[in-house]
N, C-alpha and C positions, 0 to 999 in steps of 0.2 A: 152307523157313523162312516161317515168313509172314512178310506185310508187319505192321509195327508199329509204335502211334504210343504216345509217351510221354508222360503230362500229369500235372498238381500242380502246388499254387502252388509260386511259384517259391522257391529258398531251402528246400526238401523233398528234394531231395535225386537232381533227377532227370539232371542232370549226371552223379551217381556214378553210375546207372545207365545213361542211355547212353553213359559212358566205358566199363562191360564190353563192351557191347555192339560199338562201334566199331571192331574187327578181326572181328568174326563174318561179314561180306562184303556187309553193306548199305551202300545208298546211302543217304547222311545227308543230302543237301541242297546246293546249288552255297553257294560262298561262306562256310563254316563260322565262326562268330565263335573270335575267336584266343584263347588265356588270358588273364585277370587274374591280380592278385596276389591278387584274390577267388577267382578262381577256379584256381588256377596250372596243374591239370591238364588244364585244357577246360572247355568249355561244349556241343561238341558239336551243337550248333544253328546252320541252316542262315538266312542271313541274310534270303531269297529267300521263307521258309515266315514268318518273324518280317512281311517286310513285306506280307504277301499276310494275314494276321491281324492286324495294326496295322489295315490298309486294311479289314477287318471291322468293327473294333471302334470305329473312328471311327464310323462310324452309330450307335454308340447311346452314346459314351461324351460328355456335355457338352462343348462343347469351351470353352479355356481362351481368353478374350477377351485381343484384341492391346493394346498399351503398360501406362500407368500401372495403369488396371485389372483387368487379369489379374494384378498383385501381390495382388487380393484372392481369387485364385479359384485360389492354388499348390496347392490339392488336388484339383484337376482332374490329371490324366495327359494330357501331350503324347505328339508324338511319340517313339517309343522305351522311353514309359515304360509303354503301357500293359500290359504283366504283370503292373502295382500296382491296374488296375483295380477297381471295386466294381460288377457288374454284377449289377441284382434278377434274380431266375427268369423274371418277365414277357418280360424283354427278349431280342426277335428280333435274328440275323442276318440282310443281306439277300445274297444271294448272288449278285453281278449278271456276265452275260454275260461281262464280261472278266475276272473275278477266276475262274468257275470255267472260265475257257479256262487260266487260268495253273495252276488244283488241276490240271489233267486233266496238263497239261506235265509233271510235278511227279512225280505219281505213276503215272508211267506208265515209270518207270524202277525197272523192281521187282529184288529185296524192296528195299523202302524200309523204314526207318527213322527218322521224325520225331520232334523231342522242342522242345515250346514249353507255358510254362506256358497261353500264350492257348488255346489248347488248349480249353481246362475250359469257356469262351467259346463259340468259335469251331467243336466239331468239327460239328455241323448243316451248313454248307457243306460240309465234305470230303465227308462219309457220302455223297454218289452215287458219288464215286474212289475210294474206300477197300474195294476188292477181297480178299479172301481174307488182312485187317488182324487183326490182333488189338492189345486197347490192355489198354496198363501202367499204372496209378495208382499213385503213388509219394506218398506221406505220412511225416510225423513230428509229435509235440506241438507243437499250434497256439501257442503259446508261446515255442517254442524258433526254430521257424517266424517268429512275429513280431520277435521279436528278432533274429534273424537278417537280415530284409526291415532292417530301420531300420540296423544295421552296413552293412549295402552300402549304404543312401540317404546317407551320413556320408562315404563313401569314394570313389563313383564321382562323379564330375564332370557326368556329364548326367542326374544323379538331383539337385542342388542344388538347383533351382528347385521344386524338388518338392517340398509339406508332406505330411507322414505321421506321424501317432503311434503308437503298440502299440498303441491300443484300434481303429485303422482298419484297421495292418499286420491285426490277427485278423480285420477282416471281408474283407478279403480273401479271407484263408484259408477261413473262413465259406461266401463265397460260391461261391468255385472249388470246393468240391468240395457243398455241394448244387445245381449246374447235376449236375455228374459223377450224385450218387445220385436225385438227383429228376428229373434230364432223359435223361443219356445212357446210363445201367446197361444201361437196358430192351430196348438193342439191342446183337450183339454176342457178342463173348468177351472175360471182361474178368480180370485179375487184380490184386488188391492186394497191394501188401508194402510195409511200414514200413521205412523208413529203416536202423533199426537193425537188421532181417533183413538186411539188405544188410552190412554190415558183418559178423554174427555166419556169414553164409554159407550159413545156411538157404534164405535171398530169391532166392539164387543158382541152388539148385537147382526153383528152383519158378518159375522165370525159361527156364533152357534147358528144360524140359520144356514150357514154354508157347510158346516162339517155334518151337521142334523148333529148338534150333541151340547154336551155343557162347559161352560166356561167359568175358573176363579175370577170371582170380578173383583175379588180381594185382593191379588197376585199385583198387578200395575202397582209402580210405588214409583209419584213422581220426583222425592226427595234426591231420588237412585241420578237424573237425568244428569250428565256429568259433562255434558256440551251443550251450546245454543247458539254454537255462533251462525252466522249469518252473512262474512263477508263474502265479495263479490265472488260469480262465478262466471265463465264465458256463458255465453249466445248459445253456444252450443249446449255445453250440459244441460245449463237453464230450460231449453227445449223439452229435453229430458225428465227434466226434474216437472213440467208442467204435463207433459201426457201422462207421468204418473199419478198426478193430482186430480186429473179427468177420470183416469180411468175407475178412482178410488170414489170420485165423486167430491173433491178435499176442497173448500178453500181456504187463504191465510187469513 
């Protein structure tokens, strides 16, 4: 069974896929996030992995000023909010020796399966420690993702001081997948899966073959789908979506 990194924009089905692998025998990290009303079946995301990625992203995400002035910069994500960062392709994260040691410690426990949307930006820092690792990219329609992001922002207290609109949420989606398609995909073994392919079961067949392991076919629950928006998106964003669909051999 190969080590596995699950990545893709938040609210695209990464938790659902990670849940299907939870019983496969993987080490999924320490201090796993507890389920919430947003994800009642769980996130399967390690707070230690999150903390490393947050530290890496803090280098390239502009800081929000403290005090009253900070109210004018609420569109800048702060601690634990950086899964909603919008990071240009030219920005590079720097992996210090201290962070490298943390990554090395986590990746020594194998086989591992780590999931975090932030990997879309931070993967280069992890690369030196990802031996025998495959990359599983999950996605869904950008409008559905953006709509779901806004619903999470409304319901989760830790996001109440963060400002994001539908257009900005679409930019998060676009930039995360652009990093994957323009930078990350050229190295390693990748599998692209559409959210709907998981629900239909065809995606689970592909995942089992890809990881050389078993998935929990009873885990995906279509009734938990909280957004199915297909609002119009720009031609540029739709081109990214079409490229992902082609890689996944998915047709709507």
